[in-house]
C-alpha positions, 0 to 999 in steps of 0.5 A, a space after each residue: 500500500 502507498 502511504 502519503 500526506 496531504 496538506 491544505 497549507 493553513 496560515 491560521 493563528 496558532 491556537 496556543 500563541 496567537 501568532 500567524 505565520 506569513 504566507 511566504 514562511 508557510 510555503 517555505 516550511 511546506 517545501 521542507 515538509 515535502 522534501 522530508 517526506 521524499 527523503 523518508 520514503 513516503 510515496 505521495 504528497 498532495 496539496 489542496 486548492 482553496 480560495 480563502 484567507 485561511 489557506 495559502 494555496 490557490 494554485 496547487 500545480 505551481 506549488 507542486 512544480 516547486 516541490 518537483 525540483 527538490 524531490 526525487 521520487 515522491 508522487 505529487 498530486 492535487 488534493 483536490 483540484 476544484 474542477 467545477 470552477 476551473 478550466 479543464 484545458 488549463 488544468 490539463 496543461 498545468 499538470 502535464 507541465 508538472 509531469 514533465 518537470 517531475 519526470 512523470 510523478 504528477 497526478 490530478 485528484 479531481 473533486 468538487 471541493 469542500 468550500 464554495 468561494 471559487 464559484 463566484 470568484 470565477 463566475 459560476 452559479 452554484 445551482 450548476 454544481 453537479 452539471 459543472 463537475 460532470 461536464 468538465 470532467 468529461 472534457 478533462 478526460 478527453 484532453 488526456 486521451 487525445 492530442 486533438 479534441 473536438 468537444 462541446 458543452 454548456 459551460 465552456 466554449 467548444 473545441 473543434 479539432 483543437 490540439 492541446 499541449 504539452 503532453 505529459 510523460 505519463 500516458 494517461 496522466 493519472 486522474 483520481 475522483 475524490 469524494 466525501 461520501 456521495 454514492 452517485 460520485 462513487 458510481 461515476 468514478 467506477 463507470 468512468 474507470 477512474 481511481 477513487 479517493 474517499 475522505 474519512 474525517 469523522 464518524 466510524 470508518 466502517 460506515 464508508 465500507 458500502 461505498 467501496 463495495 459499491 465502487 467495486 460492484 459498479 466496476 464489475 458490472 462495467 466489465 472491469 477488474 476491480 483489482 486494477 482500479 486503486 482506492 485511496 482513503 484520505 484521513 486526518 491524523 498525527 503521529 508523535 513519539 507517544 500517544 499523550 504527546 500526539 493527542 495534546 499537540 494536535 488537539 488545539 489546532 484541530 479543535 480551533 479549525 473544526 469549530 471555526 468551520 463549524 460556525 459557518 456550517 452550523 456544527 456545534 463546537 468541537 469538545 475534548 470528549 468528542 476528540 478523544 472518541 474520534 482518536 480511539 480505536 474505532 474513530 476516524 482520526 489517526 492520532 497517537 504513537 507510531 504503533 497506534 497509527 499503524 494499528 489503525 491503518 491496518 484496521 482500516 485496510 481490513 475494512 477497505 482493502 485499499 491501495 493508498 492511504 493519505 493523512 492530513 497532519 496540519 488540520 490547523 496550524 501546528 509548530 513546524 518542528 512537531 510537524 517535521 517530527 510527525 513526517 519523520 516518524 510516519 516515514 521511518 516507523 509507521 510506513 515500514 511497519 505497515 508495508 511489512 504487515 501487508 507484504 505478500 
Protein backbone atom coordinates (compact mmCIF):
# COMPACT_ATOMS: atom_id res chain seq x y z
CA UNK A 1 0.00 0.00 0.00
CA UNK A 2 1.19 3.50 -0.83
CA UNK A 3 1.40 5.89 2.11
CA UNK A 4 1.50 9.66 1.90
CA UNK A 5 0.48 13.04 3.19
CA UNK A 6 -1.82 15.78 2.01
CA UNK A 7 -1.97 19.36 3.20
CA UNK A 8 -4.26 22.35 2.82
CA UNK A 9 -1.31 24.59 3.80
CA UNK A 10 -3.02 26.55 6.56
CA UNK A 11 -1.92 30.04 7.54
CA UNK A 12 -4.20 30.45 10.56
CA UNK A 13 -3.30 31.82 14.00
CA UNK A 14 -1.52 29.32 16.21
CA UNK A 15 -4.21 28.49 18.79
CA UNK A 16 -1.68 28.34 21.62
CA UNK A 17 0.34 31.51 20.86
CA UNK A 18 -1.99 33.59 18.68
CA UNK A 19 0.84 34.18 16.19
CA UNK A 20 0.14 33.88 12.45
CA UNK A 21 2.85 32.76 10.05
CA UNK A 22 3.25 34.72 6.83
CA UNK A 23 2.27 33.04 3.55
CA UNK A 24 5.89 33.23 2.41
CA UNK A 25 7.16 31.46 5.52
CA UNK A 26 4.36 28.89 5.40
CA UNK A 27 5.32 27.94 1.85
CA UNK A 28 8.99 27.77 2.83
CA UNK A 29 8.03 25.38 5.63
CA UNK A 30 5.91 23.37 3.20
CA UNK A 31 8.89 22.84 0.91
CA UNK A 32 10.83 21.45 3.88
CA UNK A 33 7.93 19.13 4.70
CA UNK A 34 7.69 17.78 1.16
CA UNK A 35 11.46 17.33 0.89
CA UNK A 36 11.50 15.39 4.17
CA UNK A 37 8.54 13.25 3.08
CA UNK A 38 10.54 12.31 -0.02
CA UNK A 39 13.70 11.62 1.97
CA UNK A 40 11.98 9.29 4.47
CA UNK A 41 10.43 7.23 1.70
CA UNK A 42 6.79 8.28 1.64
CA UNK A 43 5.01 7.66 -1.64
CA UNK A 44 2.70 10.64 -2.22
CA UNK A 45 2.31 14.30 -1.24
CA UNK A 46 -0.91 16.14 -2.04
CA UNK A 47 -1.76 19.86 -1.94
CA UNK A 48 -5.30 21.18 -1.67
CA UNK A 49 -6.79 24.08 -3.63
CA UNK A 50 -8.59 26.81 -1.69
CA UNK A 51 -9.56 30.42 -2.27
CA UNK A 52 -9.84 31.62 1.33
CA UNK A 53 -7.70 33.71 3.65
CA UNK A 54 -7.01 30.76 5.98
CA UNK A 55 -5.25 28.69 3.30
CA UNK A 56 -2.21 29.71 1.27
CA UNK A 57 -2.52 27.62 -1.89
CA UNK A 58 -4.95 28.54 -4.66
CA UNK A 59 -2.71 27.09 -7.42
CA UNK A 60 -1.55 23.58 -6.41
CA UNK A 61 0.28 22.87 -9.67
CA UNK A 62 2.60 25.84 -9.09
CA UNK A 63 3.48 24.68 -5.59
CA UNK A 64 3.90 21.08 -6.71
CA UNK A 65 6.23 22.18 -9.51
CA UNK A 66 8.43 23.87 -6.92
CA UNK A 67 8.34 20.64 -4.91
CA UNK A 68 9.27 18.61 -8.00
CA UNK A 69 12.55 20.50 -8.23
CA UNK A 70 13.62 19.48 -4.71
CA UNK A 71 12.40 15.86 -4.63
CA UNK A 72 13.36 12.68 -6.44
CA UNK A 73 10.70 10.00 -6.19
CA UNK A 74 7.59 11.08 -4.28
CA UNK A 75 4.41 11.40 -6.36
CA UNK A 76 2.87 14.88 -6.43
CA UNK A 77 -0.89 15.35 -6.58
CA UNK A 78 -3.56 17.94 -6.06
CA UNK A 79 -5.85 17.20 -3.11
CA UNK A 80 -8.11 18.34 -4.63
CA UNK A 81 -8.36 20.30 -7.87
CA UNK A 82 -11.74 22.08 -7.73
CA UNK A 83 -12.57 21.10 -11.29
CA UNK A 84 -16.10 22.55 -11.27
CA UNK A 85 -14.80 26.13 -11.19
CA UNK A 86 -11.64 25.65 -13.25
CA UNK A 87 -10.91 25.35 -16.97
CA UNK A 88 -10.08 21.72 -17.81
CA UNK A 89 -7.71 22.81 -20.57
CA UNK A 90 -5.61 24.81 -18.13
CA UNK A 91 -5.81 22.05 -15.53
CA UNK A 92 -4.51 19.54 -18.07
CA UNK A 93 -1.76 21.87 -19.28
CA UNK A 94 -0.65 22.72 -15.73
CA UNK A 95 -0.42 19.11 -14.62
CA UNK A 96 1.12 17.94 -17.90
CA UNK A 97 3.80 20.57 -17.31
CA UNK A 98 4.23 19.34 -13.72
CA UNK A 99 4.55 15.81 -15.06
CA UNK A 100 7.36 16.90 -17.39
CA UNK A 101 9.18 18.79 -14.64
CA UNK A 102 8.87 15.90 -12.18
CA UNK A 103 9.77 13.17 -14.65
CA UNK A 104 6.37 11.50 -14.57
CA UNK A 105 5.25 11.96 -10.94
CA UNK A 106 2.17 14.18 -11.36
CA UNK A 107 -1.42 13.28 -10.55
CA UNK A 108 -4.74 15.11 -10.52
CA UNK A 109 -7.23 14.45 -7.75
CA UNK A 110 -10.41 15.99 -9.09
CA UNK A 111 -13.26 16.93 -6.80
CA UNK A 112 -15.94 19.47 -6.12
CA UNK A 113 -14.13 20.93 -3.12
CA UNK A 114 -15.22 21.45 0.46
CA UNK A 115 -15.80 25.21 0.12
CA UNK A 116 -17.69 27.34 -2.40
CA UNK A 117 -15.63 30.55 -2.71
CA UNK A 118 -14.24 29.57 -6.12
CA UNK A 119 -17.67 29.56 -7.77
CA UNK A 120 -18.46 33.30 -7.52
CA UNK A 121 -14.76 34.10 -7.91
CA UNK A 122 -14.70 32.56 -11.38
CA UNK A 123 -18.25 33.46 -12.35
CA UNK A 124 -20.08 30.16 -11.86
CA UNK A 125 -23.54 29.55 -10.43
CA UNK A 126 -23.82 27.12 -7.53
CA UNK A 127 -27.11 25.91 -8.99
CA UNK A 128 -24.98 24.27 -11.71
CA UNK A 129 -22.84 22.49 -9.08
CA UNK A 130 -23.35 18.92 -10.32
CA UNK A 131 -23.53 19.73 -14.03
CA UNK A 132 -20.32 21.75 -13.92
CA UNK A 133 -18.32 18.90 -12.45
CA UNK A 134 -19.70 16.25 -14.80
CA UNK A 135 -19.16 18.37 -17.91
CA UNK A 136 -15.65 19.49 -17.00
CA UNK A 137 -14.57 16.01 -16.00
CA UNK A 138 -15.73 14.78 -19.42
CA UNK A 139 -13.55 17.38 -21.11
CA UNK A 140 -10.53 16.70 -18.89
CA UNK A 141 -10.67 13.01 -19.75
CA UNK A 142 -10.99 13.82 -23.46
CA UNK A 143 -7.93 16.05 -23.23
CA UNK A 144 -5.77 13.38 -21.64
CA UNK A 145 -6.97 10.75 -24.13
CA UNK A 146 -6.11 12.61 -27.32
CA UNK A 147 -3.79 15.35 -28.53
CA UNK A 148 -6.60 16.82 -30.63
CA UNK A 149 -10.04 17.29 -29.14
CA UNK A 150 -13.45 18.08 -30.51
CA UNK A 151 -15.89 18.77 -27.69
CA UNK A 152 -18.97 20.83 -26.91
CA UNK A 153 -20.64 21.64 -23.60
CA UNK A 154 -22.80 24.25 -21.91
CA UNK A 155 -20.31 25.92 -19.57
CA UNK A 156 -17.24 26.38 -21.77
CA UNK A 157 -16.58 27.36 -25.41
CA UNK A 158 -16.45 24.37 -27.74
CA UNK A 159 -13.26 22.83 -29.12
CA UNK A 160 -13.05 21.78 -32.78
CA UNK A 161 -10.11 19.51 -33.58
CA UNK A 162 -8.05 21.67 -31.22
CA UNK A 163 -4.58 20.48 -30.25
CA UNK A 164 -3.63 20.86 -26.58
CA UNK A 165 -0.01 20.93 -25.40
CA UNK A 166 2.23 19.96 -23.72
CA UNK A 167 1.64 16.24 -23.48
CA UNK A 168 2.68 14.59 -20.20
CA UNK A 169 5.28 11.90 -19.60
CA UNK A 170 2.63 9.52 -18.25
CA UNK A 171 0.06 8.21 -20.71
CA UNK A 172 -2.52 8.53 -19.40
CA UNK A 173 -1.92 11.24 -16.82
CA UNK A 174 -3.47 9.82 -13.60
CA UNK A 175 -6.82 11.36 -12.66
CA UNK A 176 -8.46 10.31 -9.38
CA UNK A 177 -12.00 11.16 -8.31
CA UNK A 178 -12.19 12.43 -4.72
CA UNK A 179 -15.48 12.00 -2.88
CA UNK A 180 -16.78 12.79 0.57
CA UNK A 181 -19.46 10.13 0.79
CA UNK A 182 -21.93 10.52 -2.07
CA UNK A 183 -22.88 7.18 -3.70
CA UNK A 184 -23.56 8.88 -7.05
CA UNK A 185 -20.00 10.23 -7.14
CA UNK A 186 -18.59 6.82 -6.28
CA UNK A 187 -20.62 5.18 -9.05
CA UNK A 188 -19.48 7.83 -11.54
CA UNK A 189 -15.81 7.11 -10.78
CA UNK A 190 -16.37 3.40 -11.35
CA UNK A 191 -18.39 3.93 -14.54
CA UNK A 192 -15.60 6.09 -15.96
CA UNK A 193 -12.92 3.66 -14.82
CA UNK A 194 -11.12 6.15 -12.58
CA UNK A 195 -9.34 5.56 -9.26
CA UNK A 196 -11.32 6.57 -6.17
CA UNK A 197 -10.23 8.64 -3.14
CA UNK A 198 -12.60 8.72 -0.16
CA UNK A 199 -12.24 11.33 2.58
CA UNK A 200 -12.98 9.88 6.03
CA UNK A 201 -12.69 12.72 8.54
CA UNK A 202 -15.38 11.88 11.08
CA UNK A 203 -17.56 9.15 12.50
CA UNK A 204 -16.69 5.47 12.28
CA UNK A 205 -14.67 4.29 9.27
CA UNK A 206 -16.80 1.19 8.74
CA UNK A 207 -19.77 3.28 7.65
CA UNK A 208 -17.81 4.05 4.45
CA UNK A 209 -17.34 0.39 3.58
CA UNK A 210 -20.56 0.25 1.49
CA UNK A 211 -19.13 3.00 -0.73
CA UNK A 212 -16.03 0.95 -1.51
CA UNK A 213 -18.19 -2.11 -2.13
CA UNK A 214 -20.41 -0.05 -4.45
CA UNK A 215 -17.37 1.18 -6.37
CA UNK A 216 -16.08 -2.33 -6.93
CA UNK A 217 -19.51 -3.68 -7.83
CA UNK A 218 -20.06 -0.97 -10.48
CA UNK A 219 -16.59 -1.72 -11.86
CA UNK A 220 -17.53 -5.39 -12.20
CA UNK A 221 -20.84 -4.54 -13.86
CA UNK A 222 -18.90 -2.32 -16.29
CA UNK A 223 -16.73 -5.28 -17.28
CA UNK A 224 -13.67 -4.08 -15.36
CA UNK A 225 -11.47 -5.90 -12.86
CA UNK A 226 -11.71 -4.03 -9.50
CA UNK A 227 -8.17 -5.11 -8.65
CA UNK A 228 -6.90 -2.84 -11.44
CA UNK A 229 -8.51 0.32 -10.00
CA UNK A 230 -6.95 1.66 -6.81
CA UNK A 231 -8.81 3.08 -3.83
CA UNK A 232 -7.32 5.70 -1.52
CA UNK A 233 -8.50 6.52 1.99
CA UNK A 234 -7.72 10.13 2.99
CA UNK A 235 -7.99 10.99 6.69
CA UNK A 236 -6.93 13.44 9.38
CA UNK A 237 -4.21 12.36 11.79
CA UNK A 238 -0.96 12.98 13.58
CA UNK A 239 1.86 10.90 14.99
CA UNK A 240 4.28 11.72 17.83
CA UNK A 241 6.67 9.74 19.97
CA UNK A 242 3.93 8.76 22.44
CA UNK A 243 0.15 8.84 22.42
CA UNK A 244 -0.32 11.50 25.08
CA UNK A 245 2.02 13.90 23.33
CA UNK A 246 0.34 13.29 19.97
CA UNK A 247 -3.14 13.95 21.38
CA UNK A 248 -2.09 17.10 23.24
CA UNK A 249 -0.10 18.63 20.37
CA UNK A 250 -2.82 18.05 17.80
CA UNK A 251 -5.98 18.89 19.72
CA UNK A 252 -5.75 22.73 19.93
CA UNK A 253 -5.26 23.21 16.19
CA UNK A 254 -7.82 20.57 15.26
CA UNK A 255 -10.48 21.91 17.64
CA UNK A 256 -9.87 25.50 16.56
CA UNK A 257 -10.20 24.63 12.86
CA UNK A 258 -13.24 22.39 13.16
CA UNK A 259 -15.02 24.85 15.46
CA UNK A 260 -14.30 27.76 13.13
CA UNK A 261 -15.56 25.86 10.08
CA UNK A 262 -18.47 24.62 12.16
CA UNK A 263 -19.62 28.18 12.78
CA UNK A 264 -20.00 28.57 9.01
CA UNK A 265 -21.90 25.31 8.60
CA UNK A 266 -23.98 25.07 11.74
CA UNK A 267 -21.93 22.44 13.56
CA UNK A 268 -21.53 22.55 17.36
CA UNK A 269 -18.09 23.41 18.78
CA UNK A 270 -15.57 20.56 18.96
CA UNK A 271 -15.01 19.27 22.50
CA UNK A 272 -12.16 17.30 24.00
CA UNK A 273 -14.54 14.43 24.74
CA UNK A 274 -15.57 14.22 21.08
CA UNK A 275 -11.94 14.37 20.07
CA UNK A 276 -10.93 11.56 22.43
CA UNK A 277 -13.70 9.39 21.00
CA UNK A 278 -12.52 10.06 17.44
CA UNK A 279 -8.88 9.20 18.21
CA UNK A 280 -9.96 5.96 19.86
CA UNK A 281 -9.59 2.56 18.18
CA UNK A 282 -12.84 2.87 16.17
CA UNK A 283 -12.80 6.60 15.41
CA UNK A 284 -11.86 8.31 12.14
CA UNK A 285 -8.83 10.25 13.44
CA UNK A 286 -5.43 8.55 13.31
CA UNK A 287 -3.74 10.33 16.21
CA UNK A 288 -1.25 8.64 18.51
CA UNK A 289 2.06 6.86 18.82
CA UNK A 290 3.57 5.19 15.76
CA UNK A 291 2.18 1.81 16.81
CA UNK A 292 -1.31 3.21 17.36
CA UNK A 293 -1.30 4.77 13.90
CA UNK A 294 0.00 1.53 12.38
CA UNK A 295 -2.78 -0.40 14.10
CA UNK A 296 -5.49 1.93 12.84
CA UNK A 297 -4.17 1.92 9.27
CA UNK A 298 -4.18 -1.88 9.34
CA UNK A 299 -7.68 -1.93 10.87
CA UNK A 300 -8.94 0.25 8.03
CA UNK A 301 -7.16 -1.93 5.49
CA UNK A 302 -9.16 -4.89 6.79
CA UNK A 303 -12.31 -2.87 6.09
CA UNK A 304 -11.45 -1.46 2.67
CA UNK A 305 -8.50 -3.38 1.20
CA UNK A 306 -7.40 -0.03 -0.15
CA UNK A 307 -4.25 0.64 -2.14
CA UNK A 308 -3.28 4.07 -0.80
CA UNK A 309 -3.57 5.94 2.48
CA UNK A 310 -3.04 9.71 2.75
CA UNK A 311 -3.00 11.54 6.08
CA UNK A 312 -3.58 15.25 6.66
CA UNK A 313 -1.40 16.28 9.60
CA UNK A 314 -1.92 20.03 9.52
CA UNK A 315 -5.60 20.46 10.29
CA UNK A 316 -4.93 23.94 11.61
CA UNK A 317 -1.58 25.50 12.40
CA UNK A 318 0.95 23.28 14.17
CA UNK A 319 4.51 24.09 15.29
CA UNK A 320 6.77 23.34 12.35
CA UNK A 321 9.15 21.23 14.43
CA UNK A 322 6.29 18.99 15.57
CA UNK A 323 5.04 18.60 12.02
CA UNK A 324 8.51 17.68 10.78
CA UNK A 325 8.86 15.09 13.58
CA UNK A 326 5.49 13.61 12.62
CA UNK A 327 6.59 13.25 8.99
CA UNK A 328 9.84 11.62 10.13
CA UNK A 329 8.02 9.08 12.31
CA UNK A 330 5.44 8.40 9.62
CA UNK A 331 8.09 7.70 7.01
CA UNK A 332 10.65 5.83 9.12
CA UNK A 333 8.48 3.90 11.59
CA UNK A 334 4.83 3.80 10.53
CA UNK A 335 5.23 3.21 6.79
CA UNK A 336 7.79 0.38 7.06
CA UNK A 337 5.64 -1.39 9.67
CA UNK A 338 2.52 -1.13 7.51
CA UNK A 339 4.35 -2.32 4.42
CA UNK A 340 5.81 -5.29 6.31
CA UNK A 341 2.42 -6.27 7.69
CA UNK A 342 0.81 -6.13 4.25
CA UNK A 343 3.62 -7.80 2.33
CA UNK A 344 2.55 -10.96 0.43
